[in-house]
mmCIF file of the N, C-alpha and C atoms, coordinates in Angstrom:
data_MODEL
# 
_entry.id   MODEL 
# 
loop_
_atom_site.group_PDB 
_atom_site.id 
_atom_site.type_symbol 
_atom_site.label_atom_id 
_atom_site.label_alt_id 
_atom_site.label_comp_id 
_atom_site.label_asym_id 
_atom_site.label_entity_id 
_atom_site.label_seq_id 
_atom_site.pdbx_PDB_ins_code 
_atom_site.Cartn_x 
_atom_site.Cartn_y 
_atom_site.Cartn_z 
_atom_site.occupancy 
_atom_site.B_iso_or_equiv 
_atom_site.pdbx_formal_charge 
_atom_site.auth_seq_id 
_atom_site.auth_comp_id 
_atom_site.auth_asym_id 
_atom_site.auth_atom_id 
_atom_site.pdbx_PDB_model_num 
ATOM 1   N N  . UNK A 1 1  ? 36.084 -3.910 23.156  1.00 0.00 ? 1  UNK A N  1 
ATOM 2   C CA . UNK A 1 1  ? 34.782 -3.548 22.636  1.00 0.00 ? 1  UNK A CA 1 
ATOM 3   C C  . UNK A 1 1  ? 33.702 -4.156 23.516  1.00 0.00 ? 1  UNK A C  1 
ATOM 4   N N  . UNK A 1 2  ? 32.602 -3.463 23.597  1.00 0.00 ? 2  UNK A N  1 
ATOM 5   C CA . UNK A 1 2  ? 31.498 -3.933 24.421  1.00 0.00 ? 2  UNK A CA 1 
ATOM 6   C C  . UNK A 1 2  ? 30.416 -4.645 23.610  1.00 0.00 ? 2  UNK A C  1 
ATOM 7   N N  . UNK A 1 3  ? 30.700 -4.958 22.365  1.00 0.00 ? 3  UNK A N  1 
ATOM 8   C CA . UNK A 1 3  ? 29.726 -5.646 21.534  1.00 0.00 ? 3  UNK A CA 1 
ATOM 9   C C  . UNK A 1 3  ? 28.791 -4.718 20.784  1.00 0.00 ? 3  UNK A C  1 
ATOM 10  N N  . UNK A 1 4  ? 28.975 -3.423 20.962  1.00 0.00 ? 4  UNK A N  1 
ATOM 11  C CA . UNK A 1 4  ? 28.137 -2.462 20.245  1.00 0.00 ? 4  UNK A CA 1 
ATOM 12  C C  . UNK A 1 4  ? 28.682 -2.282 18.841  1.00 0.00 ? 4  UNK A C  1 
ATOM 13  N N  . UNK A 1 5  ? 27.798 -2.414 17.884  1.00 0.00 ? 5  UNK A N  1 
ATOM 14  C CA . UNK A 1 5  ? 28.199 -2.253 16.494  1.00 0.00 ? 5  UNK A CA 1 
ATOM 15  C C  . UNK A 1 5  ? 27.543 -0.999 15.934  1.00 0.00 ? 5  UNK A C  1 
ATOM 16  N N  . UNK A 1 6  ? 28.353 -0.127 15.381  1.00 0.00 ? 6  UNK A N  1 
ATOM 17  C CA . UNK A 1 6  ? 27.815 1.072  14.751  1.00 0.00 ? 6  UNK A CA 1 
ATOM 18  C C  . UNK A 1 6  ? 27.678 0.807  13.259  1.00 0.00 ? 6  UNK A C  1 
ATOM 19  N N  . UNK A 1 7  ? 26.561 1.247  12.715  1.00 0.00 ? 7  UNK A N  1 
ATOM 20  C CA . UNK A 1 7  ? 26.359 1.118  11.280  1.00 0.00 ? 7  UNK A CA 1 
ATOM 21  C C  . UNK A 1 7  ? 25.737 2.401  10.761  1.00 0.00 ? 7  UNK A C  1 
ATOM 22  N N  . UNK A 1 8  ? 25.707 2.547  9.452   1.00 0.00 ? 8  UNK A N  1 
ATOM 23  C CA . UNK A 1 8  ? 25.142 3.741  8.856   1.00 0.00 ? 8  UNK A CA 1 
ATOM 24  C C  . UNK A 1 8  ? 24.523 3.372  7.529   1.00 0.00 ? 8  UNK A C  1 
ATOM 25  N N  . UNK A 1 9  ? 23.742 4.268  7.025   1.00 0.00 ? 9  UNK A N  1 
ATOM 26  C CA . UNK A 1 9  ? 23.173 4.123  5.695   1.00 0.00 ? 9  UNK A CA 1 
ATOM 27  C C  . UNK A 1 9  ? 23.001 5.512  5.108   1.00 0.00 ? 9  UNK A C  1 
ATOM 28  N N  . UNK A 1 10 ? 22.851 5.569  3.804   1.00 0.00 ? 10 UNK A N  1 
ATOM 29  C CA . UNK A 1 10 ? 22.677 6.862  3.145   1.00 0.00 ? 10 UNK A CA 1 
ATOM 30  C C  . UNK A 1 10 ? 21.380 7.505  3.590   1.00 0.00 ? 10 UNK A C  1 
ATOM 31  N N  . UNK A 1 11 ? 21.433 8.776  3.872   1.00 0.00 ? 11 UNK A N  1 
ATOM 32  C CA . UNK A 1 11 ? 20.254 9.520  4.296   1.00 0.00 ? 11 UNK A CA 1 
ATOM 33  C C  . UNK A 1 11 ? 19.453 10.020 3.097   1.00 0.00 ? 11 UNK A C  1 
ATOM 34  N N  . UNK A 1 12 ? 20.109 10.333 2.032   1.00 0.00 ? 12 UNK A N  1 
ATOM 35  C CA . UNK A 1 12 ? 19.457 10.926 0.872   1.00 0.00 ? 12 UNK A CA 1 
ATOM 36  C C  . UNK A 1 12 ? 18.731 9.861  0.043   1.00 0.00 ? 12 UNK A C  1 
ATOM 37  N N  . UNK A 1 13 ? 17.808 10.282 -0.846  1.00 0.00 ? 13 UNK A N  1 
ATOM 38  C CA . UNK A 1 13 ? 17.088 9.318  -1.680  1.00 0.00 ? 13 UNK A CA 1 
ATOM 39  C C  . UNK A 1 13 ? 18.060 8.559  -2.580  1.00 0.00 ? 13 UNK A C  1 
ATOM 40  N N  . UNK A 1 14 ? 17.846 7.274  -2.699  1.00 0.00 ? 14 UNK A N  1 
ATOM 41  C CA . UNK A 1 14 ? 18.704 6.454  -3.549  1.00 0.00 ? 14 UNK A CA 1 
ATOM 42  C C  . UNK A 1 14 ? 18.356 6.668  -5.021  1.00 0.00 ? 14 UNK A C  1 
ATOM 43  N N  . UNK A 1 15 ? 19.204 6.177  -5.895  1.00 0.00 ? 15 UNK A N  1 
ATOM 44  C CA . UNK A 1 15 ? 18.944 6.231  -7.332  1.00 0.00 ? 15 UNK A CA 1 
ATOM 45  C C  . UNK A 1 15 ? 17.617 5.551  -7.650  1.00 0.00 ? 15 UNK A C  1 
ATOM 46  N N  . UNK A 1 16 ? 17.352 4.437  -6.986  1.00 0.00 ? 16 UNK A N  1 
ATOM 47  C CA . UNK A 1 16 ? 16.100 3.699  -7.197  1.00 0.00 ? 16 UNK A CA 1 
ATOM 48  C C  . UNK A 1 16 ? 14.904 4.525  -6.729  1.00 0.00 ? 16 UNK A C  1 
ATOM 49  N N  . UNK A 1 17 ? 15.029 5.218  -5.591  1.00 0.00 ? 17 UNK A N  1 
ATOM 50  C CA . UNK A 1 17 ? 13.955 6.101  -5.116  1.00 0.00 ? 17 UNK A CA 1 
ATOM 51  C C  . UNK A 1 17 ? 13.603 7.132  -6.184  1.00 0.00 ? 17 UNK A C  1 
ATOM 52  N N  . UNK A 1 18 ? 14.624 7.800  -6.695  1.00 0.00 ? 18 UNK A N  1 
ATOM 53  C CA . UNK A 1 18 ? 14.419 8.853  -7.696  1.00 0.00 ? 18 UNK A CA 1 
ATOM 54  C C  . UNK A 1 18 ? 13.843 8.257  -8.976  1.00 0.00 ? 18 UNK A C  1 
ATOM 55  N N  . UNK A 1 19 ? 14.408 7.137  -9.396  1.00 0.00 ? 19 UNK A N  1 
ATOM 56  C CA . UNK A 1 19 ? 13.957 6.483  -10.628 1.00 0.00 ? 19 UNK A CA 1 
ATOM 57  C C  . UNK A 1 19 ? 12.488 6.068  -10.548 1.00 0.00 ? 19 UNK A C  1 
ATOM 58  N N  . UNK A 1 20 ? 12.030 5.678  -9.366  1.00 0.00 ? 20 UNK A N  1 
ATOM 59  C CA . UNK A 1 20 ? 10.652 5.213  -9.179  1.00 0.00 ? 20 UNK A CA 1 
ATOM 60  C C  . UNK A 1 20 ? 9.711  6.291  -8.642  1.00 0.00 ? 20 UNK A C  1 
ATOM 61  N N  . UNK A 1 21 ? 10.151 7.528  -8.609  1.00 0.00 ? 21 UNK A N  1 
ATOM 62  C CA . UNK A 1 21 ? 9.356  8.602  -8.010  1.00 0.00 ? 21 UNK A CA 1 
ATOM 63  C C  . UNK A 1 21 ? 8.067  8.897  -8.772  1.00 0.00 ? 21 UNK A C  1 
ATOM 64  N N  . UNK A 1 22 ? 8.060  8.677  -10.071 1.00 0.00 ? 22 UNK A N  1 
ATOM 65  C CA . UNK A 1 22 ? 6.862  8.984  -10.849 1.00 0.00 ? 22 UNK A CA 1 
ATOM 66  C C  . UNK A 1 22 ? 6.588  10.479 -10.825 1.00 0.00 ? 22 UNK A C  1 
ATOM 67  N N  . UNK A 1 23 ? 5.301  10.833 -10.721 1.00 0.00 ? 23 UNK A N  1 
ATOM 68  C CA . UNK A 1 23 ? 4.955  12.252 -10.669 1.00 0.00 ? 23 UNK A CA 1 
ATOM 69  C C  . UNK A 1 23 ? 4.818  12.692 -9.219  1.00 0.00 ? 23 UNK A C  1 
ATOM 70  N N  . UNK A 1 24 ? 4.946  13.967 -9.003  1.00 0.00 ? 24 UNK A N  1 
ATOM 71  C CA . UNK A 1 24 ? 4.782  14.490 -7.654  1.00 0.00 ? 24 UNK A CA 1 
ATOM 72  C C  . UNK A 1 24 ? 6.103  14.694 -6.946  1.00 0.00 ? 24 UNK A C  1 
ATOM 73  N N  . UNK A 1 25 ? 5.994  15.187 -5.742  1.00 0.00 ? 25 UNK A N  1 
ATOM 74  C CA . UNK A 1 25 ? 7.138  15.490 -4.895  1.00 0.00 ? 25 UNK A CA 1 
ATOM 75  C C  . UNK A 1 25 ? 7.183  14.493 -3.755  1.00 0.00 ? 25 UNK A C  1 
ATOM 76  N N  . UNK A 1 26 ? 8.380  14.035 -3.429  1.00 0.00 ? 26 UNK A N  1 
ATOM 77  C CA . UNK A 1 26 ? 8.573  13.034 -2.382  1.00 0.00 ? 26 UNK A CA 1 
ATOM 78  C C  . UNK A 1 26 ? 9.597  13.549 -1.380  1.00 0.00 ? 26 UNK A C  1 
ATOM 79  N N  . UNK A 1 27 ? 9.592  12.942 -0.192  1.00 0.00 ? 27 UNK A N  1 
ATOM 80  C CA . UNK A 1 27 ? 10.449 13.402 0.902   1.00 0.00 ? 27 UNK A CA 1 
ATOM 81  C C  . UNK A 1 27 ? 11.160 12.231 1.556   1.00 0.00 ? 27 UNK A C  1 
ATOM 82  N N  . UNK A 1 28 ? 12.411 12.467 1.941   1.00 0.00 ? 28 UNK A N  1 
ATOM 83  C CA . UNK A 1 28 ? 13.160 11.535 2.785   1.00 0.00 ? 28 UNK A CA 1 
ATOM 84  C C  . UNK A 1 28 ? 13.570 12.325 4.014   1.00 0.00 ? 28 UNK A C  1 
ATOM 85  N N  . UNK A 1 29 ? 13.211 11.807 5.192   1.00 0.00 ? 29 UNK A N  1 
ATOM 86  C CA . UNK A 1 29 ? 13.574 12.450 6.450   1.00 0.00 ? 29 UNK A CA 1 
ATOM 87  C C  . UNK A 1 29 ? 14.812 11.752 6.995   1.00 0.00 ? 29 UNK A C  1 
ATOM 88  N N  . UNK A 1 30 ? 15.947 12.409 6.885   1.00 0.00 ? 30 UNK A N  1 
ATOM 89  C CA . UNK A 1 30 ? 17.214 11.849 7.339   1.00 0.00 ? 30 UNK A CA 1 
ATOM 90  C C  . UNK A 1 30 ? 17.396 12.084 8.825   1.00 0.00 ? 30 UNK A C  1 
ATOM 91  N N  . UNK A 1 31 ? 16.950 11.148 9.628   1.00 0.00 ? 31 UNK A N  1 
ATOM 92  C CA . UNK A 1 31 ? 17.036 11.316 11.085  1.00 0.00 ? 31 UNK A CA 1 
ATOM 93  C C  . UNK A 1 31 ? 18.483 11.376 11.556  1.00 0.00 ? 31 UNK A C  1 
ATOM 94  N N  . UNK A 1 32 ? 19.362 10.679 10.887  1.00 0.00 ? 32 UNK A N  1 
ATOM 95  C CA . UNK A 1 32 ? 20.761 10.670 11.292  1.00 0.00 ? 32 UNK A CA 1 
ATOM 96  C C  . UNK A 1 32 ? 21.472 11.988 11.047  1.00 0.00 ? 32 UNK A C  1 
ATOM 97  N N  . UNK A 1 33 ? 21.154 12.633 9.929   1.00 0.00 ? 33 UNK A N  1 
ATOM 98  C CA . UNK A 1 33 ? 21.822 13.898 9.617   1.00 0.00 ? 33 UNK A CA 1 
ATOM 99  C C  . UNK A 1 33 ? 20.935 15.116 9.835   1.00 0.00 ? 33 UNK A C  1 
ATOM 100 N N  . UNK A 1 34 ? 19.682 14.890 10.248  1.00 0.00 ? 34 UNK A N  1 
ATOM 101 C CA . UNK A 1 34 ? 18.791 15.995 10.575  1.00 0.00 ? 34 UNK A CA 1 
ATOM 102 C C  . UNK A 1 34 ? 18.347 16.826 9.383   1.00 0.00 ? 34 UNK A C  1 
ATOM 103 N N  . UNK A 1 35 ? 18.306 16.207 8.203   1.00 0.00 ? 35 UNK A N  1 
ATOM 104 C CA . UNK A 1 35 ? 17.920 16.936 7.000   1.00 0.00 ? 35 UNK A CA 1 
ATOM 105 C C  . UNK A 1 35 ? 16.725 16.279 6.328   1.00 0.00 ? 35 UNK A C  1 
ATOM 106 N N  . UNK A 1 36 ? 15.945 17.102 5.622   1.00 0.00 ? 36 UNK A N  1 
ATOM 107 C CA . UNK A 1 36 ? 14.837 16.612 4.813   1.00 0.00 ? 36 UNK A CA 1 
ATOM 108 C C  . UNK A 1 36 ? 15.244 16.783 3.357   1.00 0.00 ? 36 UNK A C  1 
ATOM 109 N N  . UNK A 1 37 ? 15.166 15.694 2.608   1.00 0.00 ? 37 UNK A N  1 
ATOM 110 C CA . UNK A 1 37 ? 15.505 15.713 1.193   1.00 0.00 ? 37 UNK A CA 1 
ATOM 111 C C  . UNK A 1 37 ? 14.213 15.706 0.393   1.00 0.00 ? 37 UNK A C  1 
ATOM 112 N N  . UNK A 1 38 ? 14.025 16.737 -0.425  1.00 0.00 ? 38 UNK A N  1 
ATOM 113 C CA . UNK A 1 38 ? 12.839 16.860 -1.265  1.00 0.00 ? 38 UNK A CA 1 
ATOM 114 C C  . UNK A 1 38 ? 13.269 16.461 -2.670  1.00 0.00 ? 38 UNK A C  1 
ATOM 115 N N  . UNK A 1 39 ? 12.565 15.476 -3.264  1.00 0.00 ? 39 UNK A N  1 
ATOM 116 C CA . UNK A 1 39 ? 12.979 15.007 -4.580  1.00 0.00 ? 39 UNK A CA 1 
ATOM 117 C C  . UNK A 1 39 ? 11.800 14.683 -5.483  1.00 0.00 ? 39 UNK A C  1 
ATOM 118 N N  . UNK A 1 40 ? 12.089 14.687 -6.774  1.00 0.00 ? 40 UNK A N  1 
ATOM 119 C CA . UNK A 1 40 ? 11.140 14.301 -7.807  1.00 0.00 ? 40 UNK A CA 1 
ATOM 120 C C  . UNK A 1 40 ? 11.831 13.257 -8.678  1.00 0.00 ? 40 UNK A C  1 
ATOM 121 N N  . UNK A 1 41 ? 11.191 12.896 -9.777  1.00 0.00 ? 41 UNK A N  1 
ATOM 122 C CA . UNK A 1 41 ? 11.800 11.930 -10.690 1.00 0.00 ? 41 UNK A CA 1 
ATOM 123 C C  . UNK A 1 41 ? 13.024 12.506 -11.398 1.00 0.00 ? 41 UNK A C  1 
ATOM 124 N N  . UNK A 1 42 ? 13.245 13.802 -11.278 1.00 0.00 ? 42 UNK A N  1 
ATOM 125 C CA . UNK A 1 42 ? 14.410 14.457 -11.878 1.00 0.00 ? 42 UNK A CA 1 
ATOM 126 C C  . UNK A 1 42 ? 15.620 14.381 -10.949 1.00 0.00 ? 42 UNK A C  1 
ATOM 127 N N  . UNK A 1 43 ? 15.380 14.284 -9.636  1.00 0.00 ? 43 UNK A N  1 
ATOM 128 C CA . UNK A 1 43 ? 16.453 14.227 -8.654  1.00 0.00 ? 43 UNK A CA 1 
ATOM 129 C C  . UNK A 1 43 ? 16.105 15.044 -7.425  1.00 0.00 ? 43 UNK A C  1 
ATOM 130 N N  . UNK A 1 44 ? 17.100 15.251 -6.573  1.00 0.00 ? 44 UNK A N  1 
ATOM 131 C CA . UNK A 1 44 ? 16.893 16.018 -5.342  1.00 0.00 ? 44 UNK A CA 1 
ATOM 132 C C  . UNK A 1 44 ? 16.717 17.487 -5.714  1.00 0.00 ? 44 UNK A C  1 
ATOM 133 N N  . UNK A 1 45 ? 15.628 18.074 -5.239  1.00 0.00 ? 45 UNK A N  1 
ATOM 134 C CA . UNK A 1 45 ? 15.301 19.461 -5.548  1.00 0.00 ? 45 UNK A CA 1 
ATOM 135 C C  . UNK A 1 45 ? 15.711 20.412 -4.430  1.00 0.00 ? 45 UNK A C  1 
ATOM 136 N N  . UNK A 1 46 ? 15.737 19.901 -3.191  1.00 0.00 ? 46 UNK A N  1 
ATOM 137 C CA . UNK A 1 46 ? 16.089 20.750 -2.048  1.00 0.00 ? 46 UNK A CA 1 
ATOM 138 C C  . UNK A 1 46 ? 16.527 19.891 -0.875  1.00 0.00 ? 46 UNK A C  1 
ATOM 139 N N  . UNK A 1 47 ? 17.380 20.456 -0.041  1.00 0.00 ? 47 UNK A N  1 
ATOM 140 C CA . UNK A 1 47 ? 17.785 19.842 1.221   1.00 0.00 ? 47 UNK A CA 1 
ATOM 141 C C  . UNK A 1 47 ? 17.541 20.895 2.295   1.00 0.00 ? 47 UNK A C  1 
ATOM 142 N N  . UNK A 1 48 ? 16.684 20.543 3.261   1.00 0.00 ? 48 UNK A N  1 
ATOM 143 C CA . UNK A 1 48 ? 16.247 21.497 4.275   1.00 0.00 ? 48 UNK A CA 1 
ATOM 144 C C  . UNK A 1 48 ? 16.568 20.942 5.659   1.00 0.00 ? 48 UNK A C  1 
ATOM 145 N N  . UNK A 1 49 ? 17.137 21.744 6.554   1.00 0.00 ? 49 UNK A N  1 
ATOM 146 C CA . UNK A 1 49 ? 17.331 21.266 7.926   1.00 0.00 ? 49 UNK A CA 1 
ATOM 147 C C  . UNK A 1 49 ? 15.976 20.897 8.534   1.00 0.00 ? 49 UNK A C  1 
ATOM 148 N N  . UNK A 1 50 ? 15.907 19.751 9.182   1.00 0.00 ? 50 UNK A N  1 
ATOM 149 C CA . UNK A 1 50 ? 14.646 19.269 9.736   1.00 0.00 ? 50 UNK A CA 1 
ATOM 150 C C  . UNK A 1 50 ? 14.035 20.276 10.706  1.00 0.00 ? 50 UNK A C  1 
ATOM 151 N N  . UNK A 1 51 ? 14.866 20.958 11.472  1.00 0.00 ? 51 UNK A N  1 
ATOM 152 C CA . UNK A 1 51 ? 14.335 21.919 12.445  1.00 0.00 ? 51 UNK A CA 1 
ATOM 153 C C  . UNK A 1 51 ? 13.629 23.087 11.756  1.00 0.00 ? 51 UNK A C  1 
ATOM 154 N N  . UNK A 1 52 ? 13.936 23.354 10.501  1.00 0.00 ? 52 UNK A N  1 
ATOM 155 C CA . UNK A 1 52 ? 13.260 24.403 9.731   1.00 0.00 ? 52 UNK A CA 1 
ATOM 156 C C  . UNK A 1 52 ? 12.038 23.857 8.995   1.00 0.00 ? 52 UNK A C  1 
ATOM 157 N N  . UNK A 1 53 ? 12.009 22.577 8.755   1.00 0.00 ? 53 UNK A N  1 
ATOM 158 C CA . UNK A 1 53 ? 10.934 21.952 7.981   1.00 0.00 ? 53 UNK A CA 1 
ATOM 159 C C  . UNK A 1 53 ? 9.716  21.640 8.842   1.00 0.00 ? 53 UNK A C  1 
ATOM 160 N N  . UNK A 1 54 ? 9.953  21.159 10.044  1.00 0.00 ? 54 UNK A N  1 
ATOM 161 C CA . UNK A 1 54 ? 8.866  20.739 10.928  1.00 0.00 ? 54 UNK A CA 1 
ATOM 162 C C  . UNK A 1 54 ? 8.842  21.639 12.152  1.00 0.00 ? 54 UNK A C  1 
ATOM 163 N N  . UNK A 1 55 ? 7.672  22.162 12.461  1.00 0.00 ? 55 UNK A N  1 
ATOM 164 C CA . UNK A 1 55 ? 7.504  22.982 13.651  1.00 0.00 ? 55 UNK A CA 1 
ATOM 165 C C  . UNK A 1 55 ? 6.337  22.399 14.436  1.00 0.00 ? 55 UNK A C  1 
ATOM 166 N N  . UNK A 1 56 ? 6.640  21.506 15.350  1.00 0.00 ? 56 UNK A N  1 
ATOM 167 C CA . UNK A 1 56 ? 5.572  20.855 16.112  1.00 0.00 ? 56 UNK A CA 1 
ATOM 168 C C  . UNK A 1 56 ? 5.031  21.791 17.184  1.00 0.00 ? 56 UNK A C  1 
ATOM 169 N N  . UNK A 1 57 ? 3.737  21.701 17.410  1.00 0.00 ? 57 UNK A N  1 
ATOM 170 C CA . UNK A 1 57 ? 3.089  22.502 18.451  1.00 0.00 ? 57 UNK A CA 1 
ATOM 171 C C  . UNK A 1 57 ? 2.800  21.609 19.635  1.00 0.00 ? 57 UNK A C  1 
ATOM 172 N N  . UNK A 1 58 ? 3.096  22.099 20.815  1.00 0.00 ? 58 UNK A N  1 
ATOM 173 C CA . UNK A 1 58 ? 2.884  21.294 22.024  1.00 0.00 ? 58 UNK A CA 1 
ATOM 174 C C  . UNK A 1 58 ? 1.843  21.921 22.885  1.00 0.00 ? 58 UNK A C  1 
# 
């Protein structure tokens, strides 16, 4: 091994995120999996590929 350590974490909103969402719509941008998670206090409402969600203009 060259000393490189790989780690990971959940991309989607945690239970605590959802529980504390309050009113409104919230987003988690999962850079590792390339998905956008749209959630409310009820839970995840949609999962959208990031390339479809964001269209940057150059």
